[in-house]
DRENGU-781066 format. One line per field, with one value per residue (C-alpha): residue in one letter; x, y, z. Coordinates in nm, 2 decimals, padded with zeros to 4 digits. Layout:
BEGIN
residu <- a,...
px <- X,...
py <- Y,...
pz <- Z,...
END
This chain:
BEGIN
residu <- m,k,i,p,f,l,k,r,k,k,e,i,e,i,p,k,k,i,f,e,a,e,i,l,k,v,t,d,i,i,a,p,s,s,i,e,i,s,q,n,y,l,k,l,g,e,k,f,a,r,s,y,f,i,f,s,y,p,r,y,l,s,a,a,w,l,s,p,v,i,n,l,d,i,p,l,d,i,s,f,f,i,h,p,i,e,t,g,t,v,l,k,q,l,v,k,r,v,t,e,v,q,s,e,i,m,e,r,e,e,k,g,l,v,r,d,p,v,l,e,t,a,f,r,d,l,e,e,l,r,d,k,l,q,t,a,r,e,k,m,f,k,f,g,l,y,l,t,v,y,v,d,k,e,e,d,f,r,a,i,e,t,t,l,r,s,i,l,e,a,r,l,i,y,i,k,p,a,l,f,q,q,h,e,g,f,i,s,s,s,p,y,c,l,d,r,l,l,i,h,t,p,m,n,t,e,p,l,s,s,i,f,p,f,i,s,f,d,l,s,s,n,e,g,i,l,y,g,v,n,r,h,n,n,s,l,i,l,f,d,r,f,s,l,e,n,a,n,e,v,v,f,a,k,a,g,s,g,k,s,y,a,v,k,l,e,v,l,r,s,l,m,l,n,v,d,v,i,v,i,d,p,e,n,e,y,m,f,l,s,d,a,v,g,g,s,f,f,k,i,s,l,t,s,p,n,h,i,n,p,f,e,l,p,p,p,r,e,d,e,k,p,e,d,v,l,r,s,n,t,i,n,l,v,g,l,l,r,i,m,l,g,g,l,t,p,e,e,d,a,i,i,d,r,a,l,t,e,t,y,a,a,k,d,i,t,p,e,s,d,p,a,l,w,k,e,n,l,p,l,m,e,d,l,e,t,v,l,e,t,m,e,g,t,e,s,l,v,r,r,l,q,k,f,t,k,g,a,y,s,s,f,f,n,q,p,s,n,i,s,m,e,n,n,m,v,i,f,g,i,r,d,m,e,e,e,l,r,p,m,a,l,y,i,i,l,r,y,i,w,k,t,v,r,a,t,l,k,k,r,i,l,i,v,d,e,a,w,w,l,m,q,s,e,d,g,a,s,f,l,y,g,v,c,k,r,a,r,k,y,w,l,g,v,t,t,i,t,q,d,i,g,d,f,m,k,s,s,y,g,q,p,i,i,t,n,s,s,l,q,l,l,l,k,q,s,p,a,t,i,d,i,v,k,k,t,f,l,l,t,e,q,e,k,y,m,l,l,e,a,a,v,g,e,g,l,f,f,a,g,q,k,h,v,a,i,k,v,v,a,s,y,a,e,d,q,i,i,t,t,a,p,e,e,v,l,k,i,r,k,a,k,k,e,l,a,e,e
px <- -03.49,-03.21,-02.86,-02.60,-02.35,-02.04,-02.16,-02.24,-01.89,-01.73,-01.92,-01.84,-01.47,-01.26,-00.91,-00.63,-00.44,-00.70,-00.58,-00.21,-00.03,00.13,00.51,00.60,00.82,01.05,00.81,00.53,00.73,00.85,00.54,00.30,-00.03,-00.21,-00.14,-00.37,-00.29,-00.43,-00.37,-00.10,00.02,00.05,-00.05,00.18,00.03,00.03,00.29,00.23,00.46,00.47,00.69,00.84,01.04,01.27,01.17,01.38,01.75,01.94,02.21,02.48,02.49,02.72,02.90,02.71,02.39,02.19,02.38,02.14,01.85,02.03,02.13,01.77,01.66,01.36,01.32,01.34,01.44,01.63,01.70,01.90,01.84,02.11,02.04,02.33,02.24,02.43,02.66,02.60,02.22,02.28,02.52,02.26,02.00,02.26,02.34,01.97,01.92,02.23,02.11,01.77,01.91,02.16,01.90,01.68,01.96,02.04,01.67,01.65,01.96,01.81,01.50,01.71,01.58,01.77,02.01,01.85,02.10,01.90,01.95,02.31,02.38,02.20,02.40,02.73,02.63,02.52,02.85,03.06,02.87,02.90,03.27,03.31,03.10,03.29,03.62,03.48,03.54,03.17,02.89,02.51,02.26,01.90,01.88,01.59,01.59,01.30,01.24,00.99,00.94,00.77,00.56,00.33,00.05,-00.07,-00.06,00.32,00.38,00.32,00.61,00.85,00.75,00.81,01.16,01.24,01.12,01.32,01.64,01.61,01.44,01.72,01.94,01.67,01.59,01.22,01.03,00.68,00.48,00.40,00.02,-00.18,00.15,00.23,00.26,00.50,00.70,00.72,00.85,01.10,01.25,01.26,01.57,01.41,01.61,01.29,01.22,00.84,00.80,01.03,01.07,01.41,01.63,01.91,02.24,02.60,02.88,03.00,02.67,02.58,02.89,02.76,02.47,02.71,02.60,02.86,03.13,03.38,03.43,03.79,03.91,04.26,04.38,04.71,04.70,04.62,04.72,04.68,04.37,04.39,04.32,04.00,03.87,03.66,03.95,04.27,04.34,04.48,04.25,04.44,04.24,04.26,03.99,04.03,03.92,03.56,03.29,03.41,03.70,03.50,03.51,03.31,03.45,03.21,03.33,03.31,03.60,03.89,03.80,04.09,03.94,04.21,04.47,04.32,04.29,04.65,04.77,04.59,04.75,05.10,05.06,04.89,05.18,05.41,05.20,05.25,04.90,04.87,04.69,04.51,04.38,04.15,04.26,04.04,04.28,04.62,04.69,04.83,05.12,05.37,05.28,05.34,05.68,05.77,05.69,05.80,05.45,05.32,05.13,04.94,04.79,04.47,04.35,04.30,04.66,04.82,05.04,04.86,04.57,04.32,04.13,03.77,03.76,04.02,03.92,04.01,04.15,03.90,03.98,03.98,03.62,03.49,03.38,03.50,03.14,03.06,03.36,03.26,02.89,02.98,03.22,02.97,02.71,02.96,03.05,02.68,02.67,02.98,02.83,02.51,02.71,02.93,02.64,02.40,02.16,02.02,01.67,01.57,01.62,01.97,02.05,01.98,02.18,02.49,02.48,02.48,02.74,02.98,02.95,03.03,03.32,03.49,03.41,03.57,03.90,03.85,03.75,03.47,03.37,03.53,03.86,04.17,04.14,04.53,04.52,04.25,04.50,04.69,04.41,04.18,03.94,03.93,03.64,03.69,03.63,03.29,03.21,03.30,03.06,02.78,02.82,02.73,02.40,02.06,01.92,02.25,02.31,02.25,02.47,02.75,02.73,02.75,03.03,03.25,03.32,03.52,03.68,03.77,03.70,03.89,03.82,03.97,04.32,04.19,03.90,04.04,04.38,04.53,04.62,04.98,04.95,05.12,04.97,05.26,05.36,05.24,05.09,04.92,04.74,04.52,04.52,04.21,04.24,04.32,04.04,03.76,03.47,03.21,03.43,03.52,03.23,03.33,03.70,03.62,03.41,03.68,03.95,03.74,03.67,04.04,04.12,03.85,04.01,04.34,04.19,04.01,04.32,04.54,04.43,04.62,04.54,04.45,04.28,04.10,04.03,03.77,03.80,03.51,03.29,02.99,03.13,03.07,02.73,02.59,02.49,02.29,02.53,02.84,02.67,02.56,02.91,03.07,02.81,02.89,03.26,03.18,02.95,03.20,03.52,03.54,03.58,03.89,04.06,03.98,03.87,03.70,03.73,03.46,03.52,03.29,03.23,02.88,02.67,02.35,02.44,02.58,02.25,02.03,02.14,01.95,02.29,02.41,02.26,02.35,02.72,02.71,02.54,02.81,03.09,03.19,03.41,03.27,03.46,03.26,03.45,03.33,02.99,02.81,02.49,02.32,02.38,02.40,02.04,02.10,02.41,02.22,01.94,02.18,02.40,02.14,02.33,02.22,02.17,02.50,02.69,02.52,02.65,02.99,03.03,02.91,03.16,03.45,03.80,04.01,04.08,03.82,03.49,03.33,03.48,03.25,03.39,03.11,02.88,03.13,03.19,03.41,03.50,03.83,04.12,04.35,04.71,05.04,05.41,05.61,05.76,05.42,05.28,05.55,05.46,05.08,04.99,04.79,04.75,04.87,05.08,05.25,05.31,05.48,05.70,05.81,05.88,06.08,06.29,06.36,06.46,06.70,06.84,06.90,07.08,07.31
py <- -00.69,-00.48,-00.54,-00.57,-00.28,-00.49,-00.67,-00.35,-00.21,-00.53,-00.51,-00.15,-00.16,-00.05,-00.19,00.05,-00.04,00.14,00.47,00.39,00.56,00.33,00.35,00.57,00.38,00.50,00.34,00.57,00.88,00.79,00.61,00.82,00.92,00.70,00.48,00.45,00.18,00.25,00.06,00.30,00.48,00.48,00.78,00.80,01.07,01.38,01.23,01.03,00.74,00.54,00.24,00.14,-00.16,-00.19,-00.49,-00.46,-00.38,-00.34,-00.57,-00.33,-00.11,00.19,00.25,00.45,00.47,00.50,00.81,01.06,00.91,00.92,01.28,01.39,01.66,01.46,01.24,00.87,00.53,00.28,-00.08,-00.35,-00.72,-00.95,-01.32,-01.56,-01.84,-02.18,-02.18,-02.55,-02.49,-02.19,-02.39,-02.66,-02.40,-02.23,-02.56,-02.61,-02.26,-02.26,-02.59,-02.43,-02.12,-02.31,-02.55,-02.26,-02.10,-02.43,-02.47,-02.13,-02.21,-02.53,-02.35,-02.08,-01.80,-01.47,-01.47,-01.34,-01.11,-01.12,-01.50,-01.49,-01.22,-01.42,-01.73,-01.54,-01.38,-01.72,-01.89,-01.61,-01.62,-02.00,-01.98,-01.71,-01.91,-02.23,-02.05,-01.88,-01.53,-01.46,-01.55,-01.53,-01.35,-01.26,-00.88,-00.67,-00.29,-00.10,00.27,00.46,00.83,01.07,01.38,01.62,01.60,01.31,01.50,01.55,01.19,01.26,01.50,01.27,00.96,01.15,01.25,00.89,00.75,01.01,00.93,00.55,00.50,00.70,00.41,00.15,00.07,00.04,00.11,00.04,00.14,-00.16,-00.15,-00.33,-00.41,-00.07,-00.22,-00.48,-00.22,00.01,-00.28,-00.39,-00.04,00.01,-00.10,-00.44,-00.65,-00.81,-00.86,-00.87,-00.78,-01.06,-00.90,-01.02,-01.01,-01.26,-01.07,-01.17,-01.00,-00.75,-00.57,-00.60,-00.40,-00.10,-00.07,00.07,00.43,00.60,00.73,01.01,01.21,01.22,01.54,01.42,01.45,01.44,01.81,02.12,02.27,02.16,02.33,02.14,01.81,01.62,01.59,01.29,01.06,01.27,01.26,01.56,01.79,01.84,02.01,02.21,02.47,02.51,02.15,02.23,02.39,02.73,02.83,03.07,03.05,03.21,03.23,03.31,03.33,03.56,03.78,03.60,03.26,03.23,03.31,03.56,03.30,03.03,03.25,03.38,03.02,02.93,03.24,03.14,02.78,02.89,03.12,02.82,02.67,02.98,03.12,03.50,03.65,03.98,04.10,04.38,04.42,04.64,04.62,04.62,04.28,04.12,04.37,04.14,03.85,04.08,04.17,03.81,03.70,04.01,04.12,04.47,04.65,04.97,05.18,05.34,05.66,06.03,06.11,05.81,05.85,05.55,05.64,05.45,05.63,05.52,05.58,05.30,05.08,04.71,04.64,04.43,04.06,03.88,03.77,04.11,04.42,04.76,04.89,04.61,04.70,05.07,04.99,04.75,05.00,05.28,05.08,05.00,05.37,05.46,05.22,05.38,05.73,05.62,05.53,05.85,06.09,05.93,05.78,05.90,05.97,05.80,06.13,06.18,05.82,05.89,06.21,06.05,05.77,06.01,06.23,05.94,05.85,06.21,06.23,05.93,06.07,06.40,06.20,06.02,05.70,05.56,05.22,05.34,05.45,05.23,05.04,05.03,05.42,05.43,05.41,05.71,05.96,05.84,06.10,06.20,06.28,06.66,06.58,06.44,06.76,06.97,06.77,06.79,07.17,07.19,07.00,07.12,07.02,06.91,07.17,06.93,06.66,06.91,07.04,06.68,06.58,06.88,06.72,06.46,06.69,07.00,06.91,06.70,06.38,06.49,06.36,06.00,06.02,06.27,06.13,05.91,05.55,05.49,05.13,04.83,04.48,04.29,04.13,03.78,03.92,04.25,04.39,04.70,04.82,05.04,05.07,05.44,05.53,05.72,05.49,05.67,05.64,05.27,05.13,05.37,05.28,04.91,04.95,05.14,04.89,04.59,04.74,04.81,04.45,04.31,04.52,04.35,04.00,04.03,04.16,03.85,03.49,03.35,03.14,03.39,03.42,03.74,03.79,04.04,04.07,04.22,04.20,04.33,04.68,04.63,04.46,04.77,04.92,04.75,04.85,04.73,04.39,04.36,04.42,04.17,03.91,03.97,03.92,03.59,03.47,03.55,03.47,03.11,03.23,03.42,03.15,03.35,03.22,03.49,03.44,03.64,03.69,03.84,03.81,03.97,03.71,03.89,04.20,03.99,03.80,04.11,04.19,04.02,03.91,03.74,03.40,03.40,03.47,03.17,02.96,03.05,02.95,02.58,02.62,02.72,02.75,02.80,02.86,02.94,03.13,03.37,03.25,03.56,03.45,03.07,03.03,03.23,03.01,02.69,02.79,02.92,02.61,02.35,02.24,01.96,02.03,01.86,02.08,02.38,02.31,02.21,02.57,02.72,02.53,02.52,02.62,02.87,02.74,02.47,02.44,02.30,02.28,02.24,02.14,02.08,01.81,01.70,01.86,01.76,01.90,02.08,02.19,02.45,02.36,02.55,02.49,02.71,02.90,02.96,03.07,03.33,03.49,03.49,03.53,03.84,03.76,04.08,03.89,03.68,03.99,04.17,03.87,03.86,04.23,04.21,03.92,04.11,04.42,04.21,04.05,04.38,04.52,04.22
pz <- 17.41,17.56,17.41,17.68,17.69,17.67,17.36,17.17,17.26,17.12,16.79,16.72,16.81,16.51,16.46,16.53,16.21,15.99,16.13,16.09,15.80,15.54,15.50,15.20,14.95,14.67,14.42,14.55,14.48,14.12,14.00,13.78,13.92,13.66,13.37,13.06,12.80,12.45,12.12,12.00,12.31,12.69,12.91,13.21,13.43,13.20,12.96,12.65,12.54,12.22,12.15,11.82,11.69,11.39,11.17,10.85,10.77,10.44,10.31,10.44,10.76,10.79,11.12,11.39,11.18,11.50,11.62,11.45,11.64,11.97,11.91,11.85,12.09,12.22,12.53,12.43,12.56,12.34,12.42,12.25,12.29,12.16,12.19,12.08,11.85,11.85,11.56,11.48,11.45,11.22,10.99,10.94,10.84,10.61,10.43,10.37,10.25,10.02,09.87,09.80,09.64,09.43,09.30,09.21,09.01,08.83,08.75,08.59,08.39,08.26,08.15,07.97,08.19,08.24,08.53,08.86,09.03,09.36,09.38,09.28,09.54,09.81,09.72,09.75,10.08,10.22,10.12,10.26,10.59,10.61,10.56,10.84,11.08,11.01,11.08,11.39,11.25,11.29,11.52,11.48,11.70,11.72,11.75,11.87,11.88,12.05,12.10,12.33,12.27,12.52,12.44,12.61,12.36,12.16,11.83,11.87,11.79,11.42,11.38,11.58,11.38,11.05,11.17,11.28,10.95,10.75,10.93,10.92,10.58,10.42,10.53,10.42,10.78,10.86,11.18,11.31,11.62,11.84,11.79,12.06,12.23,12.38,12.73,12.61,12.42,12.72,12.94,12.67,12.64,13.02,13.22,13.33,13.09,12.97,12.60,12.58,12.21,12.08,11.74,11.62,11.32,11.26,11.24,11.24,11.43,11.16,11.10,11.47,11.56,11.36,11.60,11.87,11.87,12.10,11.87,11.91,11.60,11.48,11.31,11.23,10.87,10.68,10.60,10.79,11.13,11.49,11.65,11.98,12.15,12.13,12.49,12.40,12.31,12.35,11.97,11.79,11.60,11.28,11.01,10.69,10.69,10.31,10.25,10.34,10.12,10.25,10.47,10.69,11.07,11.36,11.71,12.00,12.36,12.67,12.76,12.91,12.78,12.54,12.20,12.10,12.22,12.00,11.69,11.73,11.76,11.44,11.27,11.38,11.25,10.92,10.84,10.85,10.57,10.35,10.41,10.42,10.72,10.74,11.08,11.19,11.55,11.77,12.08,11.92,12.08,11.76,11.76,11.95,11.72,11.41,11.54,11.61,11.25,11.07,10.98,10.90,11.17,11.07,11.35,11.22,11.40,11.33,11.42,11.25,10.94,10.78,10.55,10.33,10.06,10.06,09.68,09.61,09.32,09.26,08.91,08.70,08.67,08.34,08.39,08.50,08.31,08.41,08.44,08.69,08.91,08.91,08.98,09.27,09.42,09.40,09.58,09.86,09.88,09.92,10.21,10.37,10.33,10.50,10.80,10.79,10.73,10.99,10.73,10.40,10.28,09.95,09.77,09.93,09.84,09.47,09.48,09.64,09.39,09.10,09.27,09.31,08.94,08.85,09.10,08.93,08.58,08.67,08.73,08.39,08.56,08.35,08.20,07.87,08.02,08.07,08.41,08.42,08.47,08.74,09.03,08.91,08.95,09.23,09.38,09.74,09.97,09.90,09.53,09.62,09.82,09.51,09.30,09.55,09.57,09.21,09.25,09.37,09.71,09.85,10.12,10.41,10.25,10.20,10.56,10.70,10.46,10.55,10.89,10.69,10.44,10.64,11.00,11.26,11.07,10.74,10.84,10.80,10.56,10.30,10.23,09.96,10.05,10.17,10.29,10.13,10.17,10.02,10.35,10.44,10.76,10.77,11.08,11.11,11.47,11.54,11.92,11.90,11.66,11.83,11.93,11.72,11.41,11.46,11.25,10.96,10.99,11.00,10.68,10.50,10.61,10.51,10.16,10.11,10.21,09.98,09.69,09.76,09.79,09.45,09.28,09.34,09.39,09.69,10.00,10.27,10.61,10.71,11.08,11.19,11.57,11.77,11.46,11.65,11.59,11.22,11.28,11.45,11.12,10.85,10.57,10.77,10.85,10.49,10.36,10.60,10.50,10.13,10.19,10.38,10.10,09.82,10.00,09.87,09.51,09.60,09.82,10.13,10.47,10.69,11.07,11.26,11.63,11.89,12.26,12.24,12.05,12.16,11.97,11.68,11.64,11.66,11.31,11.03,10.89,11.20,11.13,10.76,10.85,11.08,10.82,10.57,10.81,10.80,11.11,11.44,11.77,12.09,12.41,12.76,12.75,12.98,13.15,13.01,12.65,12.67,12.56,12.24,12.18,12.24,12.00,11.73,11.73,11.82,12.13,12.36,12.73,12.81,12.56,12.70,13.05,12.91,12.77,13.10,13.30,13.05,13.16,12.96,12.62,12.63,12.43,12.12,11.77,11.47,11.13,10.88,11.02,11.29,11.62,11.92,12.26,12.22,12.44,12.28,12.35,12.26,12.30,12.54,12.24,12.09,12.43,12.47,12.14,12.16,12.52,12.62,12.99,13.17,13.43,13.15,12.93,13.23,13.29,12.92,12.92,13.24,13.10,12.78,12.98,13.19,12.88,12.72,13.03,13.03
END
């Protein structure tokens, strides 16, 4: 039978809406490609998620106990559910519970049993809570806290869960994964305002307030100096660096970000508290500050009249033996000569060590001699050359050393010391020292300062500006680290400043110096080095971008375990003394000139 043409056309006609494209919605863009629900995790596309709930709390909760969890450098969602409970209902339950506990205590007394401190504590807590509820000083709530963490691999959950447990269980707070309820846990910690887990803990107002995690650290104290203003809450950052486990500080910032300004402000304010300040100044920018406070400024260069003898010796303290002082000084001198002579072979190292001992002995400086007479007969670099000339296999050493005893460099390296450090502010300006000699000059100056620090116990701050110069050599970096490590015993705080954190961290002593510095000031950073800064100081992404976009004098201030966003502020009088901005310096000089002409 033949099918009519019209009928066949009607049967095979396809609706046009099949070929119409569906409208793309926002949910289609943000939704994962797939969702897999397992007993202990969810798989959202390529990401894994696991939900947890807190089920047990201690008797007391400290303020901001949740902050360490929130500050973890892992992606996670946290949700709170606070359900109010009718006070009347709670009071009825409390009366019943108080009666039960009281009767149990009385029953134990009648039986002559030993007092149960747990029951007695529970009774006191229940009575106290009942009184507060009756007087409307407290309210009761059902509280639920849920967390969902996200990882790239399922095996990463183990490490994160261990971290969470270690943080919380140290505070007697216990957490569990929501087994077979991962979907409910994910919904509960998502911004739907839906509590699907319904795992609650009764809690009154006082402990509930401790859950609030967003706190701003306050670095205000009754003693110390003003470092700046807390940008979080506009409070003053008043702090005494000597109140920490050590008084060392590191300052990292790019050029022009205000690091020298901040340090000079700290110096000016510390001097008012009778703290001595010693500065190694590579650009002579502390000269004006020195003049303003009546400090001593020593220019160090080959043509300068100021000299430091590398063979200077510190007098032994009551708890030190003369042989220990000589041994330590000899080791440091070997490190200096490694820098001066361009490195030493193991054989040359041993020769130099013996030659230094003989050089001191030739001047009657031995462990058996009177330390009080050491200063009167100190050797010079030329005396070491004389000793080396009498020893075998020292021709190369003598030739290299002659540059410092007879050549152009002898005017600095082969002279007796003529510098006094009695002033409360002493500055060593090394701007005019030849660049290749700067690491050696820094080493010699630092050794001389360390000798003075060890001789007299007094509260001091030592500022090493552009410390990366010293960090270029292994011996220089090692000596700076040794000073930082031992400074606390001599009431000294070492401030290490550098704008080149990349070069600073290349040294194996870079990280240990930072670790041994309780104060850390980070100002505006360069995009080229920000990743090193972020890794070194364990910064969050927000803190990283804060340092990239910071204005002059703004950054992060770390004091022990606390850190805040800081803005360095100064009065007009302080600014006129410490500013190094070229335009401001010219204005000040012009004003002084006009005043002098009048």
